[in-house]
Structure formats: structure tokens, C-alpha cells
C-alpha positions in Angstrom: -53.0 16.9 -155.2 -49.3 15.5 -155.9 -48.9 12.2 -155.2 -46.0 9.5 -155.9 -46.6 7.7 -159.0 -45.1 4.9 -157.8 -46.7 2.7 -155.2 -45.5 1.3 -152.4 -44.1 -2.3 -152.1 -42.3 -4.6 -150.3 -39.1 -6.5 -151.2 -41.3 -9.5 -152.7 -39.4 -12.5 -152.9 -37.4 -12.5 -149.5 -40.6 -11.1 -147.7 -42.9 -13.8 -149.5 -40.5 -17.2 -149.1 -39.9 -16.2 -145.2 -43.3 -15.7 -144.9 -44.6 -18.8 -147.0 -41.7 -20.8 -144.9 -43.6 -19.5 -141.7 -46.8 -20.4 -142.9 -45.6 -24.1 -143.9 -44.2 -24.7 -140.9 -47.5 -23.4 -139.0 -49.3 -26.0 -141.0 -47.1 -28.6 -140.0 -47.5 -27.8 -136.6 -51.3 -27.6 -136.7 -51.3 -31.0 -138.6 -49.3 -32.8 -135.5 -51.4 -30.5 -133.1 -54.6 -32.4 -135.4 -52.8 -36.0 -135.1 -52.5 -35.8 -131.6 -56.0 -34.3 -130.5 -58.0 -35.7 -133.1 -59.3 -32.3 -134.6 -61.6 -32.6 -137.6 -59.7 -32.9 -141.0 -61.7 -30.0 -142.1 -60.6 -27.3 -139.5 -57.0 -28.7 -140.0 -57.6 -27.8 -143.9 -58.9 -24.2 -143.1 -56.2 -23.3 -141.0 -53.6 -24.1 -142.9 -55.5 -22.0 -146.0 -55.6 -19.4 -143.7 -52.1 -19.3 -142.9 -50.9 -19.7 -146.5 -53.4 -16.7 -147.6 -52.6 -14.6 -144.5 -49.0 -13.4 -145.8 -50.8 -12.3 -148.8 -53.7 -10.4 -147.4 -51.5 -8.2 -144.9 -49.0 -7.9 -148.0 -51.3 -6.5 -150.6 -54.6 -5.7 -149.2 -54.2 -4.0 -145.9 -56.2 -1.1 -147.2 -59.3 -3.7 -147.0 -58.3 -4.7 -143.8 -58.5 -1.2 -142.4 -61.9 -0.4 -144.6 -63.3 -3.5 -143.1 -62.5 -2.6 -139.4 -65.0 0.5 -139.8 -67.9 -2.0 -141.4 -67.6 -4.9 -139.7 -69.3 -3.9 -136.1 -72.5 -3.0 -138.5 -72.9 -6.3 -140.0 -72.8 -8.4 -137.4 -76.2 -9.4 -135.4 -74.6 -9.8 -131.8 -72.2 -7.9 -130.0 -69.2 -9.6 -129.0 -68.9 -11.3 -125.4 -65.3 -10.9 -124.2 -62.3 -11.4 -126.0 -62.3 -14.0 -128.2 -60.8 -14.5 -131.7 -64.3 -15.7 -133.0 -65.1 -12.1 -133.0 -65.0 -10.3 -136.6 -64.2 -7.1 -135.1 -61.1 -8.4 -132.9 -59.9 -10.6 -135.6 -60.0 -8.1 -138.4 -58.4 -5.4 -135.9 -55.7 -7.7 -135.1 -54.7 -8.5 -139.0 -55.0 -4.7 -139.3 -52.3 -4.3 -136.8 -50.1 -6.8 -138.4 -50.2 -5.2 -141.8 -49.5 -1.4 -140.1 -46.6 -3.3 -138.6 -45.4 -4.6 -141.8 -45.2 -1.7 -143.7 -43.7 0.6 -140.9 -40.6 -1.7 -140.6 -40.2 -1.8 -143.8 -40.2 1.9 -143.4 -37.9 1.8 -140.6 -35.3 0.1 -142.8 -35.7 2.2 -145.7 -36.9 -0.5 -147.8 -40.7 1.2 -148.7 -39.0 4.6 -150.6 -39.7 6.8 -147.6 -38.8 7.4 -143.8 -40.8 7.1 -140.3 -40.4 10.6 -140.3 -42.4 11.6 -143.4 -45.6 9.3 -142.0 -46.8 12.2 -140.2 -44.9 15.1 -142.3 -46.6 18.4 -141.4 -49.3 16.6 -139.5 -47.9 16.2 -135.8 -50.4 18.2 -134.1 -52.9 16.3 -135.4 -51.5 13.2 -133.8 -50.1 14.0 -130.9 -53.5 16.0 -130.3 -55.4 12.3 -130.6 -52.8 10.9 -128.6 -53.4 12.9 -125.8 -57.0 13.1 -125.8 -57.0 9.1 -125.5 -54.3 9.7 -122.6 -56.7 11.8 -120.9 -59.6 9.4 -121.0 -57.5 6.4 -120.3 -55.8 8.3 -116.7 -59.7 9.9 -116.0 -60.7 5.9 -115.7 -58.3 5.9 -112.6 -61.0 7.9 -110.9 -64.1 7.2 -112.3 -67.0 5.6 -110.1 -67.8 3.1 -113.1 -64.8 1.4 -113.9 -66.3 -1.4 -115.5 -67.8 1.3 -118.2 -64.9 3.5 -118.4 -62.5 0.5 -118.7 -64.4 -0.9 -121.8 -64.3 2.8 -123.1 -60.9 2.7 -123.2 -60.1 -0.9 -124.1 -62.3 0.9 -127.5 -60.6 3.2 -127.9 -57.0 1.8 -127.3 -57.5 -1.5 -129.5 -59.6 -0.1 -132.4 -60.2 4.0 -132.2 -56.4 4.8 -132.5 -54.9 2.6 -134.5 -57.9 3.1 -137.2 -56.8 6.9 -136.8 -52.9 5.8 -137.4 -53.5 3.4 -139.6 -54.3 6.0 -142.6 -50.9 7.8 -142.2 -49.0 4.0 -142.9 -51.1 2.4 -145.9 -51.9 5.9 -148.0 -49.0 6.7 -150.2 -50.6 7.0 -153.4 -53.5 8.0 -155.9 -54.0 4.5 -156.3 -54.3 3.8 -152.3 -56.9 6.7 -152.1 -59.3 5.8 -154.4 -59.0 2.1 -152.7 -60.3 3.4 -149.6 -62.9 5.0 -151.8 -63.9 2.3 -153.9 -64.2 -0.4 -150.9 -65.5 2.2 -148.9 -68.6 2.7 -151.3 -69.3 -1.2 -151.4 -69.3 -1.0 -147.8 -72.2 1.5 -147.7 -73.8 0.3 -151.1 -74.0 -3.2 -148.9 -75.3 -1.4 -145.9 -78.0 0.3 -147.8 -78.7 -3.0 -149.5 -79.1 -4.8 -145.9 -81.1 -1.6 -144.1 -83.4 -1.5 -146.9 -84.1 -5.4 -146.7 -85.0 -4.8 -143.4 -87.4 -2.3 -143.9 -88.7 -4.4 -146.3 -89.2 -7.6 -144.6 -89.6 -6.6 -140.8 -89.1 -9.0 -138.1 -91.7 -9.8 -135.7 -89.8 -7.7 -132.8 -89.9 -4.7 -134.9 -93.8 -5.2 -135.9 -94.3 -5.5 -132.4 -92.6 -2.4 -131.4 -90.1 -4.6 -129.2 -86.8 -3.8 -131.8 -86.0 -0.4 -132.8 -85.3 -0.4 -136.4 -83.5 2.9 -135.8 -79.6 2.6 -137.5 -77.6 5.4 -136.6 -73.9 4.1 -137.6 -75.5 2.5 -140.7 -77.3 6.1 -141.6 -74.1 7.7 -141.4 -71.8 5.2 -143.5 -74.2 5.3 -146.1 -74.4 8.9 -146.2 -70.3 9.4 -146.4 -70.2 7.3 -149.1 -73.1 9.4 -150.6 -70.6 12.3 -150.1 -67.4 10.4 -151.5 -69.4 9.9 -154.7 -70.6 13.2 -155.1 -67.4 15.0 -154.3 -64.6 12.7 -155.8 -63.1 13.7 -159.2 -63.7 10.9 -160.8 -62.1 11.0 -164.4 -63.7 8.3 -166.4 -66.4 7.5 -168.7 -70.0 9.5 -169.2 -71.6 5.5 -168.1 -69.2 5.7 -164.8 -70.5 8.9 -163.8 -74.1 8.0 -164.2 -73.7 4.9 -162.1 -72.1 7.3 -159.4 -75.5 9.2 -159.6 -77.6 6.0 -159.5 -75.2 5.0 -156.0 -75.8 8.4 -154.4 -79.9 8.0 -154.5 -78.9 4.2 -153.7 -76.7 5.6 -150.4 -79.3 8.8 -150.0 -82.1 6.2 -149.8 -80.6 4.0 -147.3 -79.5 7.2 -144.9 -83.5 7.7 -145.0 -84.1 3.9 -144.2 -82.0 4.1 -141.3 -84.5 6.1 -139.9 -82.1 8.1 -137.9 -83.2 12.3 -137.5 -79.3 13.0 -136.5 -78.2 11.0 -139.6 -80.7 12.3 -142.1 -80.5 15.9 -140.8 -77.1 15.7 -140.6 -76.5 14.4 -144.2 -78.8 17.1 -145.8 -77.5 20.0 -143.7 -73.7 18.9 -144.8 -74.9 18.4 -148.1 -76.8 21.8 -148.7 -73.8 23.4 -147.2 -71.1 21.8 -148.8 -72.5 22.7 -152.3 -72.2 26.2 -151.3 -68.7 26.4 -149.8 -67.2 23.9 -152.5 -68.8 25.0 -155.4 -66.0 27.3 -156.7 -63.8 24.5 -156.0 -65.0 21.5 -158.1 -63.7 21.0 -161.3 -65.9 21.1 -164.3 -66.7 17.4 -164.9 -67.4 17.0 -161.4 -70.3 20.3 -161.5 -72.3 18.3 -164.0 -72.5 15.1 -161.8 -72.7 17.4 -159.1 -76.1 19.0 -160.4 -77.3 16.2 -161.9 -77.3 14.0 -158.7 -78.9 17.0 -156.7 -81.8 16.7 -159.4 -82.2 13.1 -159.1 -82.0 13.5 -154.9 -85.1 16.3 -155.4 -87.2 13.7 -156.8 -85.9 10.7 -155.0 -86.2 11.9 -151.6 -89.4 12.7 -151.4 -90.5 9.5 -152.8 -88.5 7.7 -150.5 -90.2 9.4 -147.9 -93.4 8.9 -149.1 -92.8 5.0 -149.7 -91.1 4.5 -146.3 -94.1 6.1 -144.6 -96.6 3.6 -146.3 -94.4 0.5 -145.0 -95.7 -0.8 -141.3 -92.2 -0.9 -139.9 -91.6 2.5 -140.8 -95.0 4.0 -140.4 -95.3 4.4 -136.6 -91.5 5.5 -136.1 -91.7 8.2 -139.0 -94.9 9.6 -137.6 -93.2 9.5 -133.6 -89.8 11.4 -135.1 -91.9 13.7 -137.0 -93.9 14.7 -134.1 -91.0 15.4 -132.0 -89.6 17.6 -134.6 -93.1 19.6 -135.4 -93.4 20.2 -131.4 -89.9 21.1 -131.3 -90.1 23.7 -134.0 -93.3 25.0 -131.7 -91.4 25.4 -129.1 -93.8 23.1 -127.5 -91.5 20.8 -124.5 -90.0 17.9 -126.4 -92.0 14.4 -126.3 -90.0 10.8 -126.9 -86.5 10.3 -127.1 -86.0 13.9 -128.1 -87.0 14.5 -124.4 -84.8 11.9 -123.2 -81.9 13.3 -125.3 -82.4 16.7 -123.8 -82.4 15.2 -121.1 -78.6 13.5 -121.5 -77.4 16.8 -122.6 -78.5 18.4 -119.2 -77.6 15.7 -117.1 -73.9 15.9 -118.8 -74.0 20.0 -118.6 -74.8 19.9 -114.7 -71.5 17.3 -114.4 -69.6 19.5 -116.2 -70.7 22.5 -114.0 -69.9 19.9 -110.8 -66.3 19.0 -111.6 -65.1 21.1 -114.8 -61.8 20.7 -114.0 -60.9 17.1 -114.3 -64.7 16.0 -114.8 -65.9 12.6 -113.0 -63.8 9.8 -115.2 -64.4 7.9 -117.8 -67.8 6.4 -117.8 -68.7 8.3 -114.6 -71.5 9.7 -116.2 -73.3 6.6 -116.8 -73.7 6.8 -112.7 -75.4 10.6 -112.9 -78.5 10.2 -115.3 -81.6 8.1 -114.7 -84.4 7.4 -115.9 -88.2 5.9 -116.5 -86.5 3.0 -118.4 -84.1 0.3 -117.0 -81.3 0.7 -119.2 -78.0 1.5 -118.2 -77.0 4.5 -120.4 -73.1 4.7 -120.9 -72.9 8.1 -122.7 -74.9 11.2 -123.3 -75.0 11.1 -127.0 -72.7 13.5 -127.6 -69.2 13.1 -127.6 -68.1 16.8 -126.7 -70.5 17.0 -123.8 -69.4 13.2 -123.1 -65.7 14.6 -123.3 -67.0 17.7 -120.8 -68.9 15.8 -118.2 -66.2 12.8 -117.7 -62.5 14.7 -118.6 -63.9 18.4 -117.7 -62.0 21.5 -119.0 -58.3 19.6 -119.6 -60.3 17.0 -122.3 -62.2 19.9 -123.9 -58.7 21.7 -124.4 -57.1 18.8 -125.9 -60.4 18.0 -128.0 -60.0 21.5 -129.1 -56.3 21.2 -130.2 -57.5 18.7 -132.3 -60.3 20.5 -133.7 -57.6 23.1 -134.8 -55.4 20.9 -136.3 -58.3 19.1 -138.0 -59.1 22.6 -139.2 -55.4 23.4 -140.2 -55.0 19.8 -142.2 -58.7 21.3 -144.3 -57.2 24.1 -145.3 -54.6 22.4 -146.6 -56.9 20.1 -148.6 -58.9 22.5 -149.6 -55.9 24.7 -151.2 -55.1 21.6 -153.0 -55.0 23.1 -156.8 -55.9 19.5 -157.6 -58.9 19.4 -155.5 -58.0 15.5 -154.8 -58.7 15.4 -151.5 -61.7 17.7 -151.2 -64.1 14.7 -150.5 -62.9 14.1 -147.3 -64.1 17.7 -146.1 -68.1 17.0 -145.7 -67.3 13.9 -144.5 -65.5 14.8 -141.7 -68.0 17.3 -141.0 -70.6 14.8 -141.6 -69.4 12.1 -139.0 -68.5 15.0 -136.4 -71.5 16.7 -136.6 -73.5 13.2 -136.3 -71.5 12.2 -133.3 -72.3 15.8 -131.7 -75.9 15.3 -132.2 -76.3 11.4 -130.7 -72.5 9.9 -130.9 -70.3 9.0 -128.1 -65.9 9.4 -128.6 -65.2 5.8 -129.3 -66.8 6.1 -132.7 -64.6 4.4 -135.0 -66.0 5.7 -138.2 -65.1 9.5 -136.7 -61.4 8.2 -135.7 -61.1 6.4 -139.4 -62.1 9.8 -141.1 -60.6 12.2 -138.7 -57.1 10.0 -139.2 -57.9 9.8 -143.0 -58.4 13.7 -143.5 -54.8 14.4 -142.0 -53.2 11.4 -143.8 -54.8 13.2 -147.0 -52.9 16.7 -145.6 -50.0 15.0 -145.3 -49.9 13.6 -148.6 -51.2 17.0 -150.5 -48.4 19.0 -147.9 -45.4 16.4 -149.1 -46.7 16.8 -152.8 -46.7 21.0 -152.8 -42.8 20.6 -151.7 -40.9 17.3 -153.0 -40.3 16.0 -156.4 -40.5 12.6 -155.0 -44.2 13.0 -154.7 -45.2 13.8 -158.5 -49.2 13.9 -159.6 -50.8 11.0 -160.9 -54.1 10.6 -162.3 -57.0 9.0 -160.7 
């Protein structure tokens, strides 16, 4: 892939001086407020330090904020109650907005080495279709019978998902940026895998009593995505590093299995198998060796991991139940348990679509149409395609089809790149799309982020092929 050799840089001295002056002014203001309101000095020092460090964070580490927004929700122990700056998700999103706005403003005045037009060069169809999809969902909340559910869904799309889709266009400019996204994503997934394994080895009382479900769908998809990154990214480093990558792939795969999510496990192994068939000829010789060694290691690791987890008290019953459900489904017997529930979700969503095929029931409307034996209020049918069909009808499905077509076009651009630098994003996008088509929802942050990354990498590839301004640089 052809990327520019010089990284994006703000005009350091003027920007830093201005930001530091602002930070000092805010610190003095905090000191005045603390003196008048008798606030503890510790919080004053913490706030002053945060204000002084904030300019450096926004200027130097915006990619860290972008990746953090994808992962922060999986590490939270409790969901946020309302809008609060104490919520790490909302705080991370606010910092990311500031970093992106700074980059856009610099591009607007021509100080970043590129123009605003170049941000979306060749990928306007994907950007327009994604924005249209969010717009259609937002408008549909007007006639939804579930106003609160629809409003919450629209807010998530506007505050978290759409910005995560657009952020890669602004922040990914060089090979170094792409590598940082991969390394940070793999680090986040490694922490997730360790956390998931620790949860399985040291279960809570609620899990042992069956009062808490050990299934972790998002964790399974994110660790699976990281495994595919490590498998297909053409790292050009020493042999010891490639050995470490194989070890990481084993850890990530174990994390997928420990998530006890059927959709994540089956999607991961299906995408991995199919990608090996379709992408094998596109891999470099060095990457082929690593892939073969990783596959050989997984052939040994996977049955061992399943056998180990089968004997854990917190996991045995869950594995046994889901294995029985899969076995009966293969035999054509009516699906029991959660599998029957998911089938009920899909049937209800399809019936909702047939009842109002043009515009659907509105954002969140499906939640009023499905009733089951439990007391939960289920807000989505665990299939984002059927969710759009039921709630936005043919209009929403048409826009979604445009987005998929634009994604396929972007995937072809990436696949045809002779340097295959961005080929890793294809199985990753396939994994998150398939996983959310089985048990996900339209406002899934992980899916929006990786779709945006696909379009941004296709833009980088296209500009590199057509302009000498974006030249090749080694990874």
C-alpha cells in the first residue's frame, strides 16, 4: 500500500503554547473556585494535572482515544446511568471529539499537509450511506411506539457510533498510524482475554449459582478480531516477534472460547477458515509461514482449551447446554433454550417487517412487539439486519445495502493493493458483521469502528496509487 512517509504534525510551538496558556488559566480558575468552595486540595491538583496533560493527549495520542472508545465499555462493571462526565465512555468520547476537531481545523487551514477533500477521497459513497442510515433511524424514532428505547438508540448512534465511523478518516494518515491502531487493539484484546480467563478461573458466587450469565459476546468478537489482525498483518520484524504473535493468537483464540459466546466462537472459526482459503494467495511468503505455524498451534490449542473449560464448574453447565442446543439444531429437532429464544426474536422481527414493510415500526419499535416467558425488556432482535428491517423497513434496508456495496468496493480496493498492507481489515470486518448478524445490534461500536477503518484504509490505498504525495513506507 502506498502511504505518505511524513507523519501528520500540528504546528507544534504555536499550538502547544496556546494550549498551555489555556491550561494554566483553567488551573488558576480551579484554584480560585476551590478556595471559595473549600474543595479538597487533592481534587484541585488532579484537575490541574489533567488540564495540563490534556493538550498533549489530544495532540500526540488521538489514536489511543479512538481505540479506547471501542474497548472502554467492555471493562466497565456497571452501565452508565444518565449523562455524567464520570462515565469513562462519555469522557473518552468527548476527548476523541476534541482531538478530531483539532485535526479537521488544521486540515481546513492547510497546515496538516492535506485538505479536507482528501479526508474522504474515493469513499464518499460509504460515508454518505452511513450518515443516511443514521438519519433514517433518527427520523424513524418520531413514529416509534417505544419513544424511550428509540431515543436511547439514536443517541448511541450519534454520540458514539457515527463519530467512531468517521474518526479513522481523520486520524489514519500514515503507515505508523495504522500500526498503532493494530498494536493498541491487540493490547486491548489481550487485557480482555486475560480478564475473561480470570473470570472463568475465579467465578463469582452469582455465576456459580446460575444467577449471572458468563457469556461475553463483545469480548469474544474483539479478541477474535485481534487474532485476525495478528494473523494477517504483514509485520516485517525479527523471528522472535513472529513467535510472540503466534503466542498472542493462541491467547486471543482462548479468549474467544472462554467468552462462551456461540456467535463469537462460530463466527471466528468460520471467518478464519474462509479467509485462509480466499486470502492465501495474497499473503507474503513470510506471512504464510507465520499463518501455517499459527494454524498448527491452534489445532492443538483449541481442543485443549475446550477440554479445560469443560471441567471448570463455572463453565461446564453453560458449555453443556449450548452444545446440546447445537446438537439438536443439527438433527432438526426444535431448538431449546436460548437458541429457541433467538429463533423467536428473528421470527418476530420478520413478522414486524411484513406488517409494515415500507418504513417499519420506528427506532426501538420492535421492543413492543416481542413477548416471552421472562420479564426482561428486550430492545433488539439480536440481528442488526432484521432489526433495521423491522424498525426502518425497506427504506432502511436499501440504505444498508448501499453501505454494504460501498464496503465491498472498498474491500476490493484493499484486496488489489500490491503491498497488501491493509488486507487484515477484510476478515476483521467480516467477523464483526457476521457476529452482529447472528446476535448483535445496529448500534454496536465495534462494528461501526471497523467499517470506518475499512473505508479509511481504502482511501489511503487509493490516494497512494494515484499520487506521488503518498509514497511507500516500510512497516
